[in-house]
C-alpha positions as CSV (number, residue, x, y, z in Angstrom):
1,M,54.0,-63.7,-2.1
2,L,57.6,-61.5,-2.0
3,K,57.0,-58.7,-4.0
4,I,59.5,-57.7,-6.7
5,A,60.6,-54.4,-8.1
6,I,62.5,-53.7,-11.4
7,V,65.0,-50.8,-11.5
8,G,65.6,-50.1,-15.2
9,A,62.3,-52.5,-16.7
10,S,62.6,-51.3,-20.0
11,G,65.7,-53.0,-21.2
12,Y,66.8,-56.3,-22.2
13,T,67.6,-57.6,-18.7
14,G,64.4,-55.9,-17.4
15,L,62.1,-57.8,-20.1
16,E,64.0,-61.1,-19.1
17,L,63.6,-60.5,-15.8
18,I,59.5,-60.1,-16.2
19,R,59.7,-63.1,-18.9
20,I,61.5,-65.3,-15.8
21,L,59.3,-64.2,-12.8
22,H,55.9,-64.0,-14.1
23,C,56.4,-67.9,-14.2
24,H,57.7,-67.8,-10.3
25,P,55.4,-69.3,-7.7
26,E,56.8,-67.2,-4.9
27,V,56.8,-64.0,-6.5
28,A,54.7,-60.8,-7.4
29,V,56.4,-58.1,-9.9
30,T,55.1,-54.9,-8.0
31,C,57.2,-52.1,-9.5
32,L,59.2,-51.3,-12.5
33,T,60.7,-48.4,-13.3
34,S,62.0,-46.8,-16.7
35,E,63.1,-42.6,-16.9
36,Q,62.7,-43.0,-21.0
37,S,59.1,-44.5,-20.8
38,A,57.5,-43.7,-17.7
39,G,53.8,-43.3,-17.8
40,K,53.4,-46.1,-20.2
41,R,52.7,-49.8,-19.5
42,I,55.2,-52.1,-19.8
43,S,53.0,-53.8,-22.5
44,E,53.3,-51.3,-24.3
45,V,57.2,-51.2,-24.5
46,F,57.1,-54.8,-24.7
47,P,54.0,-56.3,-26.6
48,T,54.9,-59.5,-25.8
49,L,53.9,-58.8,-22.2
50,R,50.7,-58.1,-23.2
51,G,47.9,-59.4,-21.6
52,R,50.5,-60.8,-18.4
53,C,52.0,-57.9,-17.6
54,D,50.8,-54.7,-17.9
55,I,52.0,-52.6,-14.9
56,V,52.8,-48.7,-15.2
57,L,56.3,-47.8,-15.3
58,E,57.3,-45.0,-12.8
59,N,59.9,-42.6,-12.9
60,L,63.1,-44.0,-10.4
61,E,62.2,-42.7,-6.8
62,P,64.1,-44.8,-4.7
63,V,61.8,-44.4,-1.0
64,R,58.9,-45.1,-3.2
65,V,60.6,-48.1,-5.0
66,A,61.5,-49.4,-1.7
67,E,58.0,-49.1,-0.6
68,K,56.4,-51.3,-2.9
69,A,58.9,-54.2,-3.0
70,D,60.8,-56.9,-0.8
71,I,63.8,-57.3,-3.2
72,I,64.8,-55.1,-5.8
73,F,66.6,-55.8,-9.0
74,T,68.7,-52.7,-10.1
75,A,69.3,-53.5,-14.2
76,L,70.9,-50.1,-15.0
77,P,73.9,-49.2,-16.4
78,H,76.9,-48.2,-14.1
79,K,77.1,-45.3,-12.6
80,A,73.0,-45.3,-12.2
81,A,73.2,-48.0,-9.6
82,M,75.4,-46.7,-7.2
83,E,73.3,-43.5,-7.3
84,V,70.6,-45.6,-5.7
85,V,71.5,-49.0,-4.6
86,P,73.0,-47.2,-1.0
87,T,69.2,-45.7,-0.2
88,F,67.9,-48.9,-0.9
89,L,70.6,-51.0,1.6
90,K,69.3,-48.3,4.2
91,L,65.8,-49.4,4.0
92,G,66.8,-52.4,4.7
93,K,66.0,-53.9,1.2
94,K,68.0,-56.9,-0.8
95,V,69.4,-55.8,-3.6
96,V,70.7,-57.6,-6.8
97,D,72.4,-55.4,-9.2
98,L,73.4,-56.5,-12.9
99,S,75.5,-53.3,-13.1
100,A,79.0,-53.6,-13.0
101,D,78.9,-51.0,-10.3
102,Y,79.4,-53.8,-7.2
103,R,81.3,-56.7,-9.1
104,L,85.1,-55.0,-8.5
105,S,86.0,-55.2,-4.9
106,D,88.9,-52.8,-5.2
107,P,87.7,-49.2,-5.7
108,A,90.9,-48.0,-7.3
109,V,90.5,-50.6,-10.1
110,Y,86.9,-49.5,-10.5
111,G,88.1,-46.2,-10.9
112,E,90.6,-46.9,-13.1
113,W,87.7,-49.1,-15.5
114,Y,85.0,-47.2,-15.2
115,E,85.3,-43.8,-12.5
116,P,85.6,-42.7,-9.2
117,H,82.7,-45.2,-7.1
118,L,80.3,-43.1,-5.3
119,N,80.1,-45.4,-2.0
120,P,82.8,-47.6,-2.3
121,E,82.0,-48.7,1.5
122,N,79.0,-51.1,-0.1
123,L,81.9,-53.0,-2.1
124,K,82.8,-54.7,1.0
125,K,78.9,-55.5,1.6
126,A,78.5,-57.0,-1.9
127,V,79.0,-60.3,-3.0
128,Y,80.1,-61.4,-6.1
129,G,77.0,-63.5,-7.5
130,L,78.3,-66.9,-8.9
131,P,76.3,-69.1,-7.3
132,E,78.3,-72.4,-8.5
133,I,80.8,-70.7,-6.9
134,R,79.9,-68.3,-3.9
135,R,76.4,-70.4,-3.0
136,D,76.9,-70.3,0.6
137,R,78.1,-66.2,0.7
138,I,75.5,-65.2,-1.7
139,K,72.8,-66.7,1.0
140,G,73.6,-64.5,3.8
141,A,74.3,-61.2,1.4
142,Q,72.1,-58.5,1.5
143,L,73.4,-57.1,-2.1
144,V,74.4,-59.5,-4.7
145,A,76.9,-58.3,-7.5
146,N,75.3,-60.6,-10.7
147,P,78.4,-61.2,-13.0
148,G,78.9,-60.3,-16.4
149,C,78.2,-62.6,-19.4
150,Y,81.5,-62.6,-20.2
151,P,82.6,-63.8,-16.9
152,T,80.0,-65.8,-16.3
153,S,81.2,-67.8,-19.5
154,I,84.7,-67.5,-18.7
155,I,84.9,-68.2,-15.1
156,L,82.4,-71.4,-15.3
157,A,84.9,-72.7,-17.7
158,L,88.0,-72.3,-16.1
159,A,87.1,-73.1,-12.4
160,P,87.9,-76.6,-12.0
161,L,91.0,-76.2,-13.3
162,L,92.4,-73.4,-11.3
163,K,90.9,-74.9,-8.2
164,N,93.1,-78.2,-8.6
165,G,96.3,-76.1,-10.0
166,L,96.3,-77.8,-13.2
167,I,97.0,-75.1,-15.4
168,D,100.1,-72.6,-16.0
169,L,98.2,-69.4,-14.8
170,S,100.3,-67.4,-17.4
171,S,99.0,-69.4,-20.4
172,I,94.9,-68.4,-20.6
173,I,93.4,-66.8,-23.5
174,A,89.8,-66.6,-24.4
175,D,88.1,-65.5,-27.1
176,S,84.2,-65.1,-26.6
177,A,81.5,-64.4,-29.2
178,S,78.4,-62.3,-28.1
179,G,74.9,-61.8,-29.9
180,V,73.6,-58.2,-30.2
181,T,71.6,-57.8,-27.2
182,G,75.0,-57.7,-25.4
183,A,75.1,-53.7,-26.2
184,G,71.9,-53.3,-24.8
185,R,68.7,-51.9,-26.2
186,S,69.9,-47.9,-26.8
187,A,70.0,-46.9,-30.2
188,K,73.9,-47.3,-31.4
189,V,75.4,-47.4,-34.8
190,D,77.5,-50.3,-34.1
191,S,74.7,-52.3,-33.1
192,L,72.2,-51.5,-36.3
193,Y,71.2,-54.5,-38.4
194,C,73.3,-53.4,-41.4
195,E,76.5,-52.8,-39.0
196,V,75.8,-56.0,-37.3
197,N,74.4,-58.5,-40.1
198,E,77.2,-60.2,-42.5
199,G,79.7,-59.5,-40.5
200,Y,82.0,-60.8,-37.6
201,K,84.4,-58.5,-35.2
202,A,86.5,-58.4,-32.9
203,Y,86.0,-55.3,-30.0
204,G,87.7,-54.4,-27.0
205,V,91.3,-55.9,-28.3
206,G,94.5,-55.6,-26.1
207,G,92.7,-56.0,-22.7
208,A,90.8,-53.1,-23.3
209,H,87.5,-54.7,-22.4
210,R,85.9,-53.6,-19.2
211,H,84.7,-57.0,-18.1
212,T,89.0,-58.0,-18.3
213,P,89.7,-57.0,-14.4
214,E,86.3,-58.5,-13.2
215,I,87.3,-62.0,-14.7
216,E,90.7,-61.7,-13.2
217,Q,89.8,-61.2,-10.2
218,E,87.7,-63.8,-9.8
219,L,89.9,-66.2,-11.7
220,S,92.6,-64.8,-9.6
221,L,90.8,-66.2,-6.0
222,L,89.9,-69.4,-7.3
223,A,93.8,-70.0,-8.5
224,G,95.3,-68.6,-5.2
225,E,97.4,-66.1,-6.9
226,E,97.0,-62.9,-9.0
227,L,96.7,-63.6,-12.8
228,K,96.1,-61.9,-16.4
229,I,94.9,-63.6,-19.1
230,T,94.7,-62.7,-22.9
231,F,90.7,-61.9,-23.9
232,T,89.3,-60.9,-27.0
233,P,85.4,-60.3,-27.3
234,H,83.7,-60.4,-30.2
235,L,80.2,-59.5,-31.9
236,V,78.3,-61.9,-33.9
237,P,75.1,-61.3,-36.0
238,M,72.6,-63.1,-33.7
239,D,70.4,-61.8,-31.2
240,R,71.5,-63.7,-28.1
241,G,74.2,-66.2,-26.7
242,I,77.8,-66.1,-25.9
243,L,80.4,-68.9,-26.8
244,S,83.7,-68.9,-25.3
245,T,87.0,-70.8,-26.2
246,V,89.2,-70.9,-23.7
247,Y,93.0,-72.3,-23.9
248,A,95.6,-72.7,-21.5
249,T,98.6,-75.1,-20.6
250,P,98.6,-77.8,-18.5
251,E,100.9,-78.4,-15.5
252,K,101.6,-81.5,-16.5
253,T,100.4,-83.9,-19.1
254,L,96.7,-85.0,-19.4
255,D,94.3,-86.3,-21.4
256,T,91.1,-85.5,-22.7
257,A,89.4,-88.4,-20.3
258,T,90.7,-87.0,-17.1
259,I,89.9,-83.4,-17.9
260,A,86.1,-84.8,-18.5
261,A,86.5,-86.6,-15.3
262,L,87.6,-83.7,-13.0
263,Y,85.0,-81.4,-14.4
264,R,82.1,-83.8,-14.1
265,E,82.8,-83.8,-10.4
266,F,83.5,-80.8,-10.1
267,Y,80.1,-79.5,-11.5
268,D,78.1,-82.7,-10.0
269,G,75.0,-82.0,-8.5
270,E,74.6,-78.4,-10.3
271,S,71.0,-77.5,-11.7
272,F,72.4,-75.0,-14.6
273,V,76.1,-76.4,-15.9
274,R,76.1,-79.1,-18.2
275,V,79.3,-81.0,-18.7
276,L,78.5,-82.5,-22.2
277,P,79.5,-85.8,-23.2
278,S,82.6,-86.9,-24.9
279,G,82.4,-85.6,-29.0
280,S,79.9,-83.1,-28.0
281,L,80.4,-79.3,-28.1
282,P,78.6,-76.4,-26.7
283,S,76.2,-74.2,-28.7
284,T,74.5,-71.1,-28.0
285,A,71.2,-72.6,-30.1
286,F,70.9,-75.3,-27.0
287,V,71.0,-73.0,-24.5
288,R,69.0,-69.9,-25.8
289,G,66.4,-68.7,-23.5
290,S,67.4,-70.8,-21.0
291,N,69.7,-70.8,-17.8
292,F,72.3,-73.9,-18.6
293,C,75.8,-72.9,-19.3
294,D,77.0,-76.2,-21.5
295,I,80.8,-76.9,-21.0
296,A,82.9,-79.0,-23.2
297,P,86.8,-79.7,-22.2
298,L,89.3,-81.5,-24.4
299,V,92.6,-81.4,-24.7
300,D,94.6,-81.1,-28.1
301,S,96.6,-84.0,-28.2
302,R,98.9,-82.5,-30.7
303,T,100.2,-79.5,-28.8
304,G,99.1,-80.5,-25.0
305,R,96.6,-77.5,-24.4
306,I,93.5,-77.7,-22.8
307,I,90.3,-76.2,-24.8
308,I,87.3,-75.2,-22.9
309,V,84.4,-74.5,-25.3
310,S,81.2,-72.8,-23.0
311,A,78.4,-71.7,-24.4
312,I,75.3,-69.2,-21.8
313,D,72.5,-66.9,-23.0
314,N,73.9,-63.9,-22.3
315,L,70.4,-62.6,-20.8
316,V,69.6,-65.4,-19.0
317,K,72.7,-67.5,-17.3
318,G,74.9,-64.0,-18.3
319,A,72.4,-61.7,-17.0
320,S,68.4,-62.0,-15.3
321,G,68.2,-65.8,-15.0
322,Q,71.4,-66.0,-12.9
323,A,70.1,-62.7,-10.9
324,I,66.7,-64.9,-10.3
325,Q,68.9,-68.1,-9.2
326,N,70.7,-65.5,-6.5
327,M,67.1,-64.3,-5.5
328,N,66.1,-67.4,-4.8
329,L,69.4,-68.3,-2.8
330,L,68.6,-65.0,-1.1
331,C,65.3,-65.5,0.0
332,G,65.4,-69.2,0.8
333,F,63.8,-70.7,-2.2
334,P,65.0,-73.9,-4.4
335,E,67.2,-72.3,-6.5
336,T,66.1,-73.8,-9.7
337,T,62.6,-72.1,-8.8
338,G,61.0,-70.5,-11.7
339,L,64.1,-71.2,-14.3
340,E,63.3,-74.9,-15.3
341,G,62.0,-73.4,-18.7
342,L,64.2,-75.6,-21.4
343,A,65.9,-74.0,-24.2
344,L,64.0,-72.6,-27.1
345,F,64.9,-74.2,-30.3
346,P,65.1,-74.2,-33.3
């Protein structure tokens, strides 16, 4: 039985890791940390876990954590992760990092969007953890940089078109709407019920959102040349989920049937990407609580523009579920182990 530590277990992604790993037949959660709630049982912080996971939360002491675990999930804010990950790596542990600290391969880019990187040498060791694109590299990694939620929904939406060179790279626009859990569990005015309920707003407009360089990095690698996109995130008054609508101009005349066939072939055999049948569109309601990404590609016959709609649960395929998918690859388990659960509906 593989021993698991979750560093930063008192946030929403920590809870999702515990929820999913509880049903994983090959692992046992043996260590949970939280600076704010150390000394409490995790079931006091999240009563949904009563009687199922009652581990006492610890302060973060990297060497002590490493002694208790084979695999470590770091569910920390940016900067906090890169302060402890090097110790875990030196002690021979495999790490799946859910922060932004190892997603950007260029330390100068990381510094521009966040702050100076504390251990840029580890950026070369990190593998970007989108299994549908990087499966073989993930299997041999020691450090996996789990993708952001918005990037997951947008990269999966565009990958077939970019790999086949079918779109004008200067034409890409992505509008994405996220549930409030994407802002984390810390108290913030913008996340209060009265501030969010009955409202729908854009934020990070004009290329200001920190996921922008991550999205552009990965799309550029798929396209084989550098590109930039217009990305506008929105906050929608629901708990969880992301719906992305992505637009691009094709390099030649295409129709919906041709594009749909391309997507079905590209994602053939992928357990967690569902290309929807003609006439169906994704909804966050149909992926809630699951590790699925639903995608519908089509062509606007009036303008000729390609439109791709994708939906994920930002806490599962956009965070903790994908992290466990990466863990399965790292450890040689079947990729779907522990992730077979269906969406929660209604």
